[in-house]
C-alpha angles and dihedrals in degrees: 000000000000125000095252091054091049091049091051090048091050092047089051093050093046091051090052092051091047090051092051090046091051092050092049091047091055090048092052091047090052092047091049092053090048091050091051090051091048091049091052093049090047093050091050090051091050090049091053092048090047090052091051091050090052090053091051090048091053090048093050091048090050092048090050091054093046098042097087091054091046094050094042091049091050092048090049090050092049094046093040094235120149118244117259117237 
């Protein structure tokens, strides 16, 4: 094989590798954008769940504070005793 033919063959092979690399680079860029979008959606969903948990916690704390009044009122009603003031 002569030098010119080897150079042409090497240029062809390098061009094929560059084409494959360019294709893979575009695929990775696209996947990276998709992952960033997925991350954003996931964070939003977790924020929503976290907000709902906070609401439940506030409700449970409120119920814990109100429970003695609720129970004593029910007991008075059942026993027929008037409420103390």
